[in-house]
N, C-alpha and C positions, 0 to 999 in steps of 0.2 A: 256134289258137283253139278248134277243135272239141275237142281233147284237154282243154283247160282247162274248157270247158263240160261235157264228159262227167265230168271229175273232180268238178266241183261237184255235178252231179246225183246221181252215184253216192254221193258222200260224204254228201250231205244225206239220201239214202234210208237209208244204213247208220247214220248217226247217229240218225235217227228210229227205226229198227228196234231198235238197242241201247238207246235210251231207253225204248222200250216194254218191252223185256226187263227193264230195271232197275226199272220200275214194279211188276213181279211180285214183287220181293224187299222184305223189310223190313230196315232202315229205308229210307225213300224217298231218303235221301241218296245211296244207291248208284246211283241212276238216272243221275246226272251222271257218275259214274265209269265206268259201262258205256257211256255215250253217247260219250264223247270219245275216249280213247286206242285202244281196240280197234277201233272202227269205222274210224277214220282210218288206222290201221296196216294193216288188212286191205285197204282200198281202195287205199292206196299200194302195197302189195305186189302186188296183183292187176294194177294198171296198169303197174307196173314189170316184172312178169313178161311182160306182153304186149309191152312195148317193148324190154326189155334181155335177157330170157332167164333161165333158171333159176339159173345160176351167180351172176349179179349179185344176184338176189333172195335167194339163200342167204346171201350176205354181209350184205345189208341186214337180213334177219330175225335173224341172229345178233347184229348190232349192236343191234337193237331189244331183244332179250332181255337183253343185257348192260346196256343203258340202263335197262330195267325193274328189273333186280337192283340197280343203283346207286340208282335212285329208291326202292326198298324200304328200302335202307340209310339213305337220307336221311330217309324217313318214320319209321323206327325211332329214329333219333337225335333227331328233333324230339320224339317222345314222351318219350324219356328226359330231354332237356334241359328240356322244358316242365314237368316235375314239380318243378323247382327254382325256387322263387319268387325267390331271390336273384339269379338270372341275368338281366341286361338283355337285351331282345329283340334288339338288334343283335348281341350276342355269341352268342346262341343261333342266329341266322340264319347268321352267319359260320361257326360251328362245324358246323352241319348242312351247309352248302355244302362245307366242307372234307371232311366224311365222304363226300359224294357224289363229289367230285373224286378222292379217294383210291381209292374203289371203282371208279369208271368208268375212270380212267386206269390203275389197277392191273390191271383185267381186260383192257384193251387191250394193256398191256405183256406180260401173260402170253400173250395170243394171238400177239403178235409173236415172243416167245421160242420158243413151241411150233410156230411156223411156220403157224399157222392163219389169219393175216391176209394179205391180198393185198399 
């Protein structure tokens, strides 16, 4: 219970700090981007390091990086698909999800083949 309360407090403080950092940049839309993912990822990695150790955190950090890469591919595909007015929104969403899946699971498979995954 104490660990959960600590996670909540540290997470809230880091989200606030990253939101303040985001306010310094233009346009203000970026403040939400800075507030969410980086702050929660850093808090999670720090608390996991404390409870599980550096090897476990290294695997988790690599997984987060690959997930970020897959998310960037998803965002890029959304931009490309959104430029086509003829495309129905459900087809655009399914197509972007497929891009994310191919990149995410492809990267995971490459790690398995190269022996980098546990």
